[in-house]
N, C-alpha and C positions, 0 to 999 in steps of 0.2 A: 131297203130299206129294214130297218126289226120295227115293228108295232108294237109297243110296249103299251099294254095300262101296270096299273097299281090298286089292290084296294086295302085295306088298314082292317083287318077284321080281329085283331086280339090288342087290349093293351090290358097290362099287374104288375106289381109290383116285383122289381127285381132281387129275390131269395137269397140271403149272401152276401149282398154289396157290399163294398166298403162302404160307402155314404149312395143316402138316397137317389135311389137309379130306376124311373119307369123302362120298361119295354115293348113298342108296338110293333105288331106283330104282321108284316105284310102279307102280299102275295102280288108275286110279281108275273106276270104272264105274255109270250112274244107270242103270234098271234098268228107272224105270216110261218109258224114253222120252221122258223133261222137257229142253232143252236147261236146258243151266248158261252163267248170262253168265258167272260167277268166281267163284272162293271163294278166304276168306282160311282157309288153315289151321296150325291150331299140332301140332305132333306132339311127344308127349314118349315117347322111346324110353327100357326099362328091360332093363335084366341081367338075364337066371333064372339064375341059379348051376345052382340044385338040378336043370335039365333034361340036364343030361347028365355023364358018367364022368371022374375026373379021375385021372393015373400017379401015384407015387408021390414023382418028383421035383414035379410042379405039388403035389402035396400042400403040399410041405414050406416050397412060396413062400408057399403060399392062409396060410400058421396065423396069418401079422401079420393078415389079414386078416376072417375069419375060424372064427380057434384054433384048438387041437386037432383032425382030424379024428375023437373020438370025439365031438365037441358041434357033427358038421353038421350032427346031424337037425333045431338047434332053432337055429342060427346060418345056416344057407345058404339067404336071403333072395335074394328076389326088391330090387335096388337100380338109382337112378337111373341113366342115362348121362346124358345132356343132353335136353331143350326146346328146339327153333329153332321156326320161322312159313316158311311158302312159299305164295306168289300161286298159284295154280292158273289159266289161262286157262281161254276161256271154251270147251267139248266140248259134243256129243250122243251121248249111248250109249259111248265110255269117250276116256281119256285116260291118257299117263305123262308123264309129270316127275322129274324128279329132289330130291331132298333132300340141300343141302349142311349137311356136321354137320363144323364145327366141330371135332378133336382135340388133345389133349396128350396128351406123356404125360411129366407129372407123378407122382411113381411118389409121391408124399403124394395125390392122391384114388383114390377105392376102385376108381375104372374103367379106375386107370392099375397102378395094382399088381396087379389081373386079369388087364385084358391080358398085360403082362409074365410071370407065371405060368405062362400058357400057352404048350403047344407045337404041337402039333395040335391038328386033330379042328376041331370050332367055337364058336363066342359064341351060347347061347341066348339071342333079344330077340324082345321085345314094345312094337312101336307102336303107342303107345295116337290118338285124332287130337282134337280138336275143333276148334269154329268155326266160320264163317259161308258159306253156302251167298246167292249171288244169283239169279236167276232171270229170265225176260223169256214174259209171254204176259199173254193177256189183253189187259185197258188198261191196263198197265204193268208195273211190275217188282213181285218179290215177294224176298220175305228170311227164308232160314230157320239153321237153328241144327245144326250134324253131333254127330247121335247120340251122349253121351258111350260106348257102348255097343262106337262101333263102333274093332278093333282087327286090327291083324296080324302074322302071325308072320313073324321072320327069323331062321335060318340060317349068318350070316355065320362063310365059313372066318376059322379061326386065318390062315389065310397068308395074307388080306385086310390083316387088322393089319401084320401084320410087313413086308411091300409097304409101306405108306406109310409107315413108322416109320426103311426103310430109304432111303426117299432122304431122309428129314430127315435124320434122326439115324443114322448106319454105322454099326455095331456100338456106339453107345455107346448111355447112358440116362442122366438126369440127375435129380440129390437135389439138397433141397434143408438148406444146415445153413447154425447159425445168427453169426453175425458171428465173434462168442469161438473155436467153432473154428476157422475159416476162418484166423483168425489165428494159430490155435494151427499150425497144417499149415501155414500158408507158415511161424511158425519155426522150424520141425521140421526144413521142406526145406532151409534156410537150415544150420542147424550142423549137417545130416550135409554138404553137399554134393550134396542128391538134385536131378537136375532138372526131374523131371517130378512132379503129381499123379497122377500111375499110378504110380509108382515107390515114390511118397510111402506108398501105403495100400498096396499089395504090401508092402513092409518091416512097416508096420504089425501088418501079419494074419500077416505071419512071424513076433513075438512079436521081432524088430527094435526097437534100443532107441531 
């Protein structure tokens, strides 16, 4: 049987992508000396928020995700970031491959809320692997499953996420509102001759009419 190990050695924004995409670079090693013909790899990425500390301003923004800080011992639990698949070409010994992960800045999504709240440090993550390994030896091909216990840790700098979002949404964030709320804001803007959405929201936050 093949004996595989996985290491996440880098994570970076993918240049020239049509939409925000992170590239997780994996080093995959086969320890028994058997050449791997190909691999269909499934990668589940999980955020582990309990594995880092939070500044006061970060904690305040995370209240709507984890509740009051006094409850974080119960609520600060791992949660899903995403799941993706990648085809790994044949190799012997070890190889490196990029796992491309499309991202969203949607603040209705738990991961979007979490990333938006962080100002510095790292995002603790774990990559969980499954899939199928194809090899060639003896009279023909052999097929094995990637063991479910295989995983790799990743500590992505918050600056990597900030750089990614700055490329596509410089100095802005996105929120989803019901159509009725948007219509009400449009009427408010027209009624008070307010030129932009930003100015309308700022006036409302300041207690405007």
